[in-house]
C-alpha positions as CSV (number, residue, x, y, z in Angstrom):
1,M,-9.1,12.3,-5.0
2,M,-11.9,10.6,-4.4
3,N,-12.9,7.7,-1.8
4,L,-15.9,5.3,-1.0
5,G,-16.3,3.9,2.5
6,A,-18.2,0.8,4.0
7,T,-18.1,-0.3,7.0
8,E,-20.3,-4.3,8.1
9,L,-20.3,-5.8,11.2
10,A,-20.5,-9.6,10.5
11,P,-22.5,-12.3,12.4
12,D,-19.5,-12.9,14.7
13,G,-19.1,-9.7,15.7
14,M,-16.0,-8.9,13.2
15,R,-15.8,-5.1,11.4
16,L,-15.3,-5.4,7.6
17,D,-14.3,-2.0,6.0
18,R,-13.6,-1.6,2.8
19,S,-12.4,2.3,1.2
20,P,-11.1,2.0,-2.2
21,Q,-9.6,5.4,-3.0
22,Y,-9.1,6.9,-6.3
23,A,-6.2,9.5,-6.7
24,S,-5.0,11.6,-10.0
25,N,-3.0,14.3,-11.2
26,R,-5.1,14.4,-13.7
27,I,-9.4,15.0,-13.7
28,E,-9.5,13.0,-16.7
29,E,-8.0,9.9,-15.3
30,M,-10.8,10.3,-12.3
31,P,-13.6,7.9,-13.2
32,T,-16.9,9.1,-14.3
33,P,-19.7,9.7,-12.3
34,E,-21.2,6.4,-13.6
35,A,-18.4,5.0,-13.4
36,F,-18.0,6.2,-9.4
37,Q,-21.5,4.5,-8.8
38,S,-21.2,1.4,-10.6
39,D,-18.3,0.7,-8.2
40,A,-19.9,1.7,-5.1
41,L,-23.1,-0.6,-6.2
42,K,-20.3,-3.3,-6.6
43,L,-18.7,-2.4,-3.4
44,V,-22.2,-2.7,-1.6
45,D,-22.4,-6.7,-3.2
46,Q,-19.3,-7.3,-2.1
47,M,-19.6,-5.9,1.8
48,K,-23.4,-8.5,1.5
49,K,-21.2,-11.2,0.4
50,L,-18.1,-10.8,3.0
51,R,-20.9,-10.7,5.4
52,N,-21.9,-13.4,4.4
53,A,-19.0,-15.4,4.4
54,P,-18.4,-18.4,6.4
55,V,-15.6,-18.1,9.2
56,V,-12.2,-19.6,8.3
57,E,-11.3,-22.0,11.5
58,E,-8.0,-22.7,10.0
59,D,-4.8,-21.1,9.5
60,Y,-3.2,-20.7,6.6
61,R,0.5,-20.6,5.8
62,G,1.6,-20.0,1.7
63,P,1.4,-18.1,-0.7
64,V,-1.3,-14.9,-1.2
65,L,-2.1,-12.9,-4.1
66,F,-3.2,-9.5,-3.5
67,S,-5.3,-7.1,-5.3
68,N,-3.3,-4.1,-6.4
69,D,-4.7,-1.8,-3.1
70,A,-4.5,-4.4,-0.6
71,A,-0.6,-5.0,-2.3
72,A,0.3,-1.5,-1.7
73,D,-0.8,-1.5,2.0
74,M,0.5,-5.1,2.3
75,F,4.1,-3.4,1.2
76,Y,3.3,-0.1,3.1
77,D,2.7,-2.0,6.1
78,L,4.7,-5.3,6.4
79,I,8.0,-4.3,4.2
80,A,8.7,-0.5,4.4
81,P,9.3,-0.6,8.0
82,N,11.5,-3.8,8.1
83,V,13.8,-2.7,5.5
84,L,13.9,0.7,7.1
85,G,17.9,1.4,8.7
86,K,16.8,2.2,12.2
87,R,19.3,3.0,14.7
88,P,18.8,-0.5,17.8
89,A,18.0,0.6,21.0
90,P,21.3,1.0,22.9
91,G,23.0,-1.9,24.5
92,R,21.5,-4.1,21.9
93,P,24.3,-6.1,19.5
94,A,22.4,-6.0,16.1
95,R,23.6,-3.0,13.9
96,T,20.2,-2.2,12.6
97,N,16.5,-2.3,13.9
98,R,14.9,-4.0,11.5
99,V,13.5,-7.7,11.3
100,V,14.5,-8.8,7.9
101,C,18.3,-8.2,8.3
102,Q,20.2,-7.6,11.1
103,Q,23.4,-6.7,10.3
104,F,25.6,-4.6,8.3
105,Q,26.3,-5.8,4.6
106,E,23.6,-8.3,4.8
107,P,21.6,-9.0,1.7
108,C,18.6,-7.0,2.3
109,P,15.6,-8.2,1.7
110,A,15.6,-10.6,-0.8
111,D,17.3,-10.9,-3.7
112,F,14.4,-11.3,-6.1
113,L,12.9,-8.3,-4.1
114,S,13.9,-4.7,-5.3
115,V,12.3,-1.4,-4.9
116,V,12.4,1.9,-6.9
117,D,12.3,5.4,-5.3
118,D,12.4,7.9,-8.4
119,P,10.1,11.2,-7.7
120,T,10.7,11.9,-11.7
121,V,8.7,9.1,-12.9
122,E,5.4,11.3,-13.6
123,K,3.1,7.7,-15.8
124,F,3.6,4.4,-14.3
125,G,1.2,1.8,-16.6
126,G,-0.3,4.7,-18.3
127,Q,-1.4,6.0,-14.9
128,S,-0.5,9.8,-13.8
129,L,1.1,9.2,-10.5
130,S,1.0,11.9,-7.0
131,G,4.3,13.8,-5.8
132,S,6.2,13.6,-8.7
133,Y,8.7,16.4,-9.7
134,K,11.8,17.6,-11.8
135,W,14.6,17.7,-10.0
136,T,16.6,20.8,-11.2
137,M,19.2,23.1,-9.4
138,K,16.7,25.6,-9.1
139,A,13.9,23.2,-7.1
140,C,16.7,22.5,-4.6
141,R,18.0,26.5,-3.9
142,W,17.1,26.6,-0.6
143,L,20.3,23.6,0.0
144,L,22.6,26.4,-1.2
C-alpha cells in the first residue's frame, strides 16, 4: 500500500484533507515512481484550488456524482451501517436497528441497489483485489 496525504486550512478555518491511497496484491499494479510523483504534484494543485474555492452558502439536495475513492468512503459510512441487521435496544418496537428498513422482510434498502460479498473474486475491472481467497475445506479445517 502507498499513501499520499495533504492537509490545508481554508481561509474560513475549515480543515481540508485529502489522502489518496494505492493498494494492490501485485507490485506491477502499483504506480511507478514517476506516476506517484505526478499524482503528488496534482494533489498539491488540487489542494490550492480547494483552499481558494468560494464558500457555498446555500444547501443543495439532489444527485451527486462521487469519484471512485469517495464512492467507497460514502458506501462504507452511509450504506453499510444502515443495512446491517443489528439488534435494537430492549423495549424498542423495531425488529432490527437500521435506518434503511426497520421491519422483517421489508425490501432493504431498495430494488435498484445490490451488494455482493464474494471473497473468491481475485480481480475486478482488471485490478487485483486485496483479501481474496479460495474457499476450500483445507482453508476452513479449524471448523471441524
